[in-house]
LOTIPA-710147 format. One line per 5 residues: their letters; for each residue x, y, z of N, C-alpha, C. Coordinates in nm, 4 decimals, always signed. Atoms other than C-alpha are relative to their C-alpha. Layout:
A) X Y Z X Y Z X Y Z; ...
END
This chain:
MSAVF) +0.0655 -0.1111 +0.0044 +0.0131 -0.0069 +0.0000 +0.0758 +0.1234 +0.0009; -0.0763 -0.1213 +0.0050 +0.1425 +0.3373 -0.0946 -0.0697 +0.1079 -0.0325; +0.0634 -0.1222 +0.0237 +0.0422 +0.6874 -0.1262 +0.1001 +0.1070 -0.0604; -0.0840 -0.1030 +0.0417 +0.1916 +0.9958 -0.3035 +0.0399 +0.0944 +0.1073; -0.0562 -0.0830 -0.1118 +0.4025 +1.2112 -0.0811 +0.0927 +0.0952 -0.0635
KSMEA) -0.0921 -0.1086 +0.0586 +0.5309 +1.5419 -0.2387 +0.0937 -0.0622 -0.1000; -0.0814 +0.0721 +0.1119 +0.6499 +1.3539 -0.5509 +0.0927 -0.1045 +0.0309; -0.0699 +0.1283 -0.0588 +0.7952 +1.0849 -0.3371 -0.1217 -0.0984 +0.0311; +0.1093 +0.0959 -0.0500 +0.6125 +0.7542 -0.2716 +0.0095 -0.0383 +0.1412; +0.0053 +0.0555 -0.1505 +0.5234 +0.6579 +0.0815 -0.0437 -0.1427 -0.0140
GFEPM) +0.0379 +0.1490 -0.0147 +0.5248 +0.2974 +0.1774 +0.0454 -0.0512 +0.1367; -0.0240 +0.0623 -0.1330 +0.5620 +0.0590 +0.4486 +0.1423 -0.0880 -0.0067; -0.0972 +0.0911 -0.0336 +0.8693 -0.1373 +0.5771 +0.0138 -0.0512 +0.1329; -0.0061 +0.0598 -0.1472 +0.9374 -0.3632 +0.8690 +0.0859 +0.0782 +0.0795; -0.0969 -0.0681 -0.0991 +1.0585 -0.1856 +1.1874 +0.1093 -0.0918 +0.0272
TEARL) -0.1048 +0.0815 -0.0341 +1.3921 -0.2988 +1.2576 +0.0961 +0.0805 +0.1027; -0.0844 -0.0485 -0.1023 +1.6596 -0.2364 +1.5353 +0.0706 +0.1351 -0.0498; -0.0831 -0.1099 +0.0548 +1.8493 -0.0013 +1.3006 -0.0806 +0.1205 -0.0060; +0.0789 -0.1209 +0.0104 +1.5531 +0.2281 +1.2738 -0.0627 +0.0390 +0.1342; +0.0717 -0.0256 -0.1148 +1.4468 +0.2414 +1.6395 +0.0505 +0.1426 +0.0518
EHVVA) -0.0420 -0.1484 -0.0645 +1.6477 +0.5792 +1.7172 -0.1149 +0.0946 -0.0826; +0.1187 -0.0783 +0.0643 +1.3924 +0.7416 +1.4558 -0.1309 -0.0106 +0.0753; +0.1423 +0.0287 -0.0570 +1.0951 +0.5787 +1.5958 +0.0075 +0.0446 +0.1410; -0.0008 -0.0509 -0.1352 +1.2011 +0.6553 +1.9608 -0.0084 +0.1588 +0.0015; +0.0068 -0.1564 +0.0143 +1.2582 +1.0256 +1.8619 -0.1483 +0.0533 -0.0148
IERRA) +0.1245 -0.0231 +0.0337 +0.9167 +1.0329 +1.7098 -0.0912 -0.0164 +0.1398; +0.0757 +0.0292 -0.1237 +0.7611 +0.8632 +2.0242 +0.0094 +0.1027 +0.0989; -0.0351 -0.1135 -0.1023 +0.9274 +1.1404 +2.2481 -0.0736 +0.1219 -0.0239; +0.0728 -0.1244 +0.0306 +0.7777 +1.4158 +2.0524 -0.1395 -0.0116 -0.0071; +0.1368 +0.0162 +0.0016 +0.4412 +1.2600 +2.0284 -0.0784 -0.0155 +0.1330
YAQPW) +0.0671 +0.0376 -0.1228 +0.3723 +1.1525 +2.3935 +0.0818 +0.0516 +0.1199; -0.0675 -0.0494 -0.1304 +0.4375 +1.2779 +2.7556 +0.0450 -0.1258 +0.0599; -0.0554 +0.1265 -0.0706 +0.4837 +0.9076 +2.8709 +0.0235 -0.1016 -0.1347; -0.0245 +0.0818 +0.1074 +0.6427 +0.7467 +2.5531 +0.0396 -0.1381 +0.0194; -0.0682 +0.1336 -0.0123 +0.7547 +0.3883 +2.4884 +0.1425 +0.0251 -0.0005
TRGNF) -0.1437 -0.0087 +0.0059 +1.1093 +0.3337 +2.5419 +0.0549 -0.0814 -0.1060; -0.0708 +0.0760 +0.0960 +1.3689 +0.2002 +2.3044 -0.0244 -0.1579 +0.0362; +0.0158 +0.1442 -0.0468 +1.3417 -0.1231 +2.5314 -0.1370 -0.0562 -0.0495; +0.1351 +0.0476 +0.0284 +0.9691 -0.1432 +2.4675 +0.0095 -0.0475 -0.1340; +0.0145 +0.0159 +0.1347 +1.0054 -0.1319 +2.0817 +0.0954 -0.1315 -0.0166
ADSLR) -0.0878 +0.1027 +0.0109 +1.3183 -0.3687 +2.0997 -0.0603 -0.1291 +0.0480; +0.0859 +0.1022 -0.0577 +1.1126 -0.6112 +2.3157 -0.1114 -0.0516 -0.0990; +0.1058 +0.0201 +0.0915 +0.8213 -0.6028 +2.0689 +0.0724 -0.0664 -0.1303; -0.0522 +0.0468 +0.1202 +1.0643 -0.6705 +1.7728 +0.0420 -0.1623 +0.0416; -0.0598 +0.1390 -0.0487 +1.2233 -0.9727 +1.9693 -0.1107 -0.1024 +0.0090
SGYHA) +0.1244 +0.0695 -0.0133 +0.8728 -1.1042 +2.0318 -0.0731 -0.0526 -0.1166; +0.0709 +0.0281 +0.1201 +0.7855 -1.1097 +1.6695 -0.1185 +0.0562 -0.0329; +0.1165 -0.0843 +0.0327 +0.5252 -0.8456 +1.6801 -0.0007 +0.0455 -0.1418; +0.0250 -0.0781 +0.1209 +0.4018 -0.6937 +1.3619 +0.0313 +0.1300 +0.0178; -0.0534 -0.1349 -0.0208 +0.5936 -0.3751 +1.3573 +0.0326 +0.0727 -0.1419
QILGA) -0.0249 -0.0627 +0.1278 +0.5759 -0.1443 +1.0444 +0.0340 +0.1600 +0.0124; -0.0232 -0.1418 +0.0172 +0.7133 +0.2080 +0.9597 -0.0512 +0.0337 -0.1339; +0.0480 -0.0754 +0.1179 +0.5426 +0.4262 +0.7212 +0.0956 +0.1159 -0.0446; -0.1015 -0.1047 +0.0340 +0.8085 +0.6329 +0.5432 -0.0239 +0.0543 -0.1486; +0.0018 -0.0542 +0.1233 +0.8621 +0.8479 +0.2481 +0.1519 +0.0584 -0.0261
GDAVL) -0.1426 -0.0405 +0.0160 +1.2292 +0.8755 +0.1282 +0.0603 -0.0270 +0.1365; -0.0584 +0.0149 -0.1357 +1.4225 +0.9262 +0.4582 -0.0782 +0.0339 +0.1187; +0.0996 -0.0396 -0.1175 +1.1242 +1.0636 +0.6578 -0.0919 -0.1132 +0.0429; +0.0896 +0.1016 -0.0682 +0.9435 +0.8386 +0.8927 -0.1319 +0.0871 +0.0336; +0.1355 -0.0563 -0.0101 +0.5697 +0.9488 +0.8784 -0.0726 -0.0482 +0.1306
GYFVA) +0.0510 +0.0785 -0.1199 +0.4683 +0.6801 +1.1566 +0.0303 -0.1411 -0.0028; -0.0349 +0.1541 -0.0202 +0.4705 +0.3504 +1.2634 -0.1221 -0.0659 +0.0671; +0.1036 +0.0695 -0.1033 +0.2441 +0.0872 +1.4452 +0.0716 -0.1489 +0.0426; -0.0316 +0.1259 -0.0688 +0.3179 -0.2162 +1.6589 -0.1325 -0.0860 +0.0444; +0.1144 +0.0833 -0.0435 +0.0622 -0.5003 +1.6819 +0.0360 -0.1508 +0.0407
MQGVD) -0.0154 +0.1366 -0.0473 +0.0376 -0.8485 +1.8548 -0.1159 -0.0907 -0.0563; +0.0970 +0.0970 +0.0597 -0.1292 -1.1413 +1.6719 -0.0401 -0.0907 +0.1287; +0.0631 +0.0959 -0.0887 -0.3609 -1.3592 +1.9009 -0.0592 -0.1136 -0.0732; +0.0843 +0.1004 +0.0690 -0.5924 -1.6477 +1.8348 -0.1208 +0.0834 -0.0562; +0.1125 -0.0492 +0.0645 -0.8317 -1.5079 +1.5861 -0.0132 +0.1629 +0.0241
EVHLL) +0.0063 -0.1487 -0.0247 -0.7606 -1.1373 +1.6872 +0.1581 +0.0536 -0.0108; -0.1262 -0.0776 +0.0007 -0.4837 -0.8712 +1.6559 -0.0286 +0.1153 +0.1033; -0.0029 -0.1173 -0.0936 -0.4043 -0.6237 +1.9318 +0.0862 +0.1114 -0.0245; -0.0981 -0.1115 +0.0369 -0.2811 -0.2805 +1.8308 +0.0772 +0.0603 +0.1201; -0.0666 -0.0547 -0.1313 -0.0171 -0.1814 +2.0983 +0.0503 +0.1285 -0.0088
NITVE) -0.0496 -0.1287 +0.0302 +0.1195 +0.1340 +1.9377 -0.0222 +0.0461 -0.1402; -0.0061 -0.0603 +0.1328 +0.0309 +0.3616 +1.6483 +0.0190 +0.1310 +0.0048; -0.0451 -0.1453 -0.0315 +0.1899 +0.6946 +1.6127 +0.0372 +0.0570 -0.1387; -0.0331 -0.0759 +0.1432 +0.1987 +0.9550 +1.3284 +0.1017 +0.1171 +0.0623; -0.1049 -0.0920 -0.0304 +0.4997 +1.1852 +1.3591 -0.0774 +0.1414 +0.0092
PAWQG) +0.0682 -0.1128 -0.0398 +0.3502 +1.5108 +1.5125 -0.0006 +0.1051 -0.1218; -0.0007 -0.0920 +0.1057 +0.4483 +1.7234 +1.2000 -0.0862 -0.0402 -0.1037; +0.0821 +0.0382 +0.0939 +0.2488 +1.5066 +0.9806 -0.1633 -0.0548 +0.0380; +0.1456 +0.0514 -0.0647 -0.0653 +1.4438 +1.2085 -0.1063 +0.0847 -0.0834; +0.1024 -0.0669 +0.0542 -0.3959 +1.5484 +1.0623 -0.0118 -0.0148 -0.1423
QGWGR) -0.0055 +0.0197 +0.1387 -0.3265 +1.4395 +0.7038 -0.0388 -0.1266 -0.0513; +0.0413 +0.1155 +0.0452 -0.4781 +1.0948 +0.6971 +0.1117 -0.1131 +0.0138; -0.1024 +0.1053 -0.0136 -0.1596 +0.8953 +0.7725 -0.0317 -0.1039 +0.0957; +0.0471 +0.0961 -0.0987 -0.3108 +0.7340 +1.0758 -0.1028 -0.1046 -0.0668; +0.1069 +0.0993 +0.0634 -0.5980 +0.5793 +0.8601 +0.0726 -0.0736 -0.1034
VMLDA) -0.0738 +0.0790 +0.0989 -0.3383 +0.4703 +0.5955 +0.0591 -0.1244 +0.0767; -0.0446 +0.1150 -0.0747 -0.1702 +0.2761 +0.8773 -0.1080 -0.1053 +0.0508; +0.0943 +0.0924 -0.0470 -0.4843 +0.1398 +1.0130 -0.0365 -0.0886 -0.1205; +0.0500 +0.0721 +0.1187 -0.5913 +0.0268 +0.6479 +0.1080 -0.1120 -0.0118; -0.1011 +0.0996 +0.0206 -0.2627 -0.1590 +0.6231 -0.0015 -0.1043 +0.1179
LVLWS) +0.0231 +0.1059 -0.1002 -0.3021 -0.3183 +0.9691 -0.1233 -0.0955 -0.0173; +0.1305 +0.0710 +0.0243 -0.6623 -0.4205 +0.8936 +0.0237 -0.1089 -0.1256; -0.0257 +0.0966 +0.1072 -0.5433 -0.5916 +0.5555 +0.0863 -0.1103 +0.0518; -0.0875 +0.0952 -0.0518 -0.2573 -0.7667 +0.7348 -0.0908 -0.1041 +0.0958; +0.0923 +0.0796 -0.1070 -0.4931 -0.8809 +1.0161 -0.0943 -0.0976 -0.0606
RAQGA) +0.0872 +0.0942 +0.0764 -0.7422 -1.0244 +0.7783 +0.0707 -0.1104 -0.0525; -0.0762 +0.0987 +0.0743 -0.4702 -1.2012 +0.5894 +0.0504 -0.1150 +0.1065; -0.0333 +0.0950 -0.1231 -0.3701 -1.3752 +0.9358 -0.1142 -0.0781 +0.0534; +0.1038 +0.0757 -0.0540 -0.7129 -1.4925 +0.9755 -0.0778 +0.0626 +0.1371; +0.0551 -0.0771 -0.1130 -0.8045 -1.2355 +1.2498 -0.1518 +0.0317 -0.0305
QWLWL) +0.1397 -0.0506 +0.0131 -1.1700 -1.1660 +1.3166 -0.0226 +0.1292 +0.0686; +0.0111 -0.1359 -0.0826 -1.1240 -0.8783 +1.5563 +0.1421 +0.0718 +0.0006; -0.1146 -0.0669 -0.0207 -0.8789 -0.5889 +1.6027 -0.0355 +0.0792 +0.1251; +0.0217 -0.0593 -0.1320 -0.8418 -0.4554 +1.9594 +0.1002 +0.1120 +0.0312; -0.0980 -0.0968 -0.0487 -0.6761 -0.1582 +2.1147 -0.0523 +0.0723 +0.1345
EVRTT) +0.0265 -0.0885 -0.1096 -0.6702 +0.0762 +2.4267 +0.0404 +0.1377 -0.0325; -0.0179 -0.1439 +0.0095 -0.6671 +0.4416 +2.4162 -0.0244 +0.0844 +0.1326; +0.0141 -0.0733 -0.1374 -0.6119 +0.6910 +2.7004 -0.1553 +0.0675 -0.0050; +0.1239 -0.0726 -0.0238 -0.9383 +0.8555 +2.8207 +0.0180 +0.1402 -0.0527; -0.0169 -0.1361 +0.0293 -0.7919 +1.1955 +2.7696 +0.0460 +0.0215 -0.1491
NVRAQ) -0.0424 -0.0180 +0.1335 -0.6887 +1.1233 +2.4001 -0.1238 -0.0013 -0.0905; +0.1260 -0.0154 +0.0690 -1.0071 +1.2401 +2.2454 +0.0129 +0.0158 -0.1495; -0.0288 -0.0033 +0.1598 -0.8538 +1.3003 +1.8991 +0.0241 -0.1384 -0.0605; -0.0327 +0.1358 +0.0370 -0.7349 +0.9442 +1.8749 -0.1427 -0.0788 +0.0061; +0.1238 +0.0676 -0.0200 -1.0691 +0.8093 +2.0037 -0.0974 +0.0365 -0.1347
QVYQR) +0.0786 -0.0426 +0.1309 -1.2485 +1.0111 +1.7053 +0.0426 -0.0693 -0.1227; -0.0510 +0.0602 +0.1127 -1.0162 +0.8686 +1.4621 -0.0461 -0.1602 -0.0021; +0.0449 +0.1440 -0.0079 -1.0856 +0.5096 +1.5782 -0.1539 -0.0168 -0.0179; +0.1474 +0.0102 +0.0155 -1.4564 +0.5700 +1.6051 -0.0457 +0.0192 -0.1560; +0.0140 -0.0181 +0.1266 -1.4692 +0.7179 +1.2492 +0.0338 -0.1235 -0.0920
YGFRR) -0.0578 +0.1121 +0.0754 -1.2769 +0.4143 +1.1250 -0.0987 -0.1142 +0.0323; +0.0975 +0.1044 -0.0160 -1.5497 +0.1872 +1.2736 +0.0237 -0.0810 +0.1331; -0.0210 +0.0542 -0.1279 -1.4039 +0.0911 +1.6200 -0.1090 +0.0353 +0.0892; +0.0971 -0.0206 -0.1072 -1.6573 +0.0618 +1.8983 +0.0552 -0.0193 +0.1388; -0.0381 +0.0062 -0.1465 -1.5975 +0.1196 +2.2648 -0.0734 -0.1210 +0.0668
VGERR) +0.0584 +0.1206 -0.0692 -1.6402 -0.2065 +2.4575 +0.0322 -0.0249 +0.1486; -0.0262 +0.0006 -0.1464 -1.5006 -0.1297 +2.7913 +0.1081 +0.1034 +0.0443; -0.0936 -0.0920 -0.0635 -1.2590 +0.0443 +3.0103 +0.1016 -0.0664 +0.0991; -0.0965 +0.0610 -0.0893 -0.9323 -0.0515 +3.1973 +0.0292 +0.1218 +0.1017; -0.0103 -0.0908 -0.1068 -0.8943 +0.1349 +3.5305 +0.1688 +0.0096 +0.0213
NYYPA) -0.1497 -0.0333 -0.0292 -0.5299 +0.2860 +3.5953 +0.0842 -0.0626 -0.0964; -0.0706 +0.0745 +0.0890 -0.3979 +0.1353 +3.2852 +0.1214 +0.0544 -0.0548; -0.1196 -0.0681 +0.0578 -0.1577 +0.4047 +3.1648 +0.0685 +0.0891 +0.1018; -0.0596 -0.0992 -0.0905 +0.1065 +0.6101 +3.3514 -0.0369 +0.1047 -0.0508; +0.0434 -0.1326 +0.0229 +0.0213 +0.9537 +3.3837 +0.0925 +0.1027 +0.0651
DHGRE) -0.0958 -0.0946 -0.0694 +0.2172 +1.2718 +3.4915 -0.0247 -0.0080 +0.1669; +0.0173 +0.0214 -0.1249 +0.0483 +1.2355 +3.8281 -0.0913 -0.1226 +0.0463; +0.0724 +0.1052 -0.0277 -0.0490 +0.8834 +3.8870 -0.0254 -0.0950 -0.1085; +0.0416 +0.0927 +0.0987 -0.2352 +0.6541 +3.6553 -0.1144 +0.0620 -0.0703; +0.1209 -0.0491 +0.0941 -0.4921 +0.7123 +3.3668 -0.0746 -0.1331 -0.0504
DAIVM) +0.0911 +0.1150 +0.0452 -0.7804 +0.4919 +3.2603 +0.0269 -0.0037 -0.1570; -0.0035 +0.0323 +0.1296 -0.7947 +0.3298 +2.9186 -0.1336 -0.0359 -0.0442; +0.1135 +0.0335 +0.0751 -1.0827 +0.3059 +2.6785 +0.0322 -0.1356 -0.0900; -0.0265 +0.1187 +0.0880 -1.0949 -0.0448 +2.5106 -0.1002 +0.0136 -0.1043; +0.0699 -0.0211 +0.1263 -1.2034 -0.0475 +2.1566 +0.0172 -0.1072 -0.0928
SLKL) -0.0243 +0.1187 +0.0821 -1.2580 -0.3270 +1.9077 -0.0765 +0.0349 -0.1330; +0.0378 -0.0132 +0.1478 -1.3222 -0.3558 +1.5217 -0.0204 -0.1385 -0.0400; +0.0346 +0.1256 +0.0654 -1.4981 -0.6605 +1.3654 +0.0680 +0.0122 -0.1388; -0.0518 +0.0098 +0.1423 -1.2987 -0.7529 +1.0666 -0.0780 -0.0851 -0.1004
END
């Protein structure tokens, strides 16, 4: 799957250890409580589906997902802050849905911070439905924050 990006083509590549410095730099710009390099490295070692969306040398975003029995769990999806609001999140969700279906998954699951209204709206527009809440799921500046659990029937 690719899209035109200022006369360059955007496309996906597997996330690798060699690209983690770029990924971690974006993660730090995007979140107050970012994943660490170790979180990403552990995901790669565990064999999770991890993809980078890039155009030339630019990293536009990335996602990490864990396959289960008949389902995929989206663990992290991030668009570089400079490229947010331009549809790249949807492009990554499209790629993840196609991959998930090819793996035989029936459901796609995720958690999102209760304060991340923008992401909740993106997921809802995509077709995800709120199915629950996890108390004190995420670290926050002052304690913990709840997560909304969402799912998409594939």
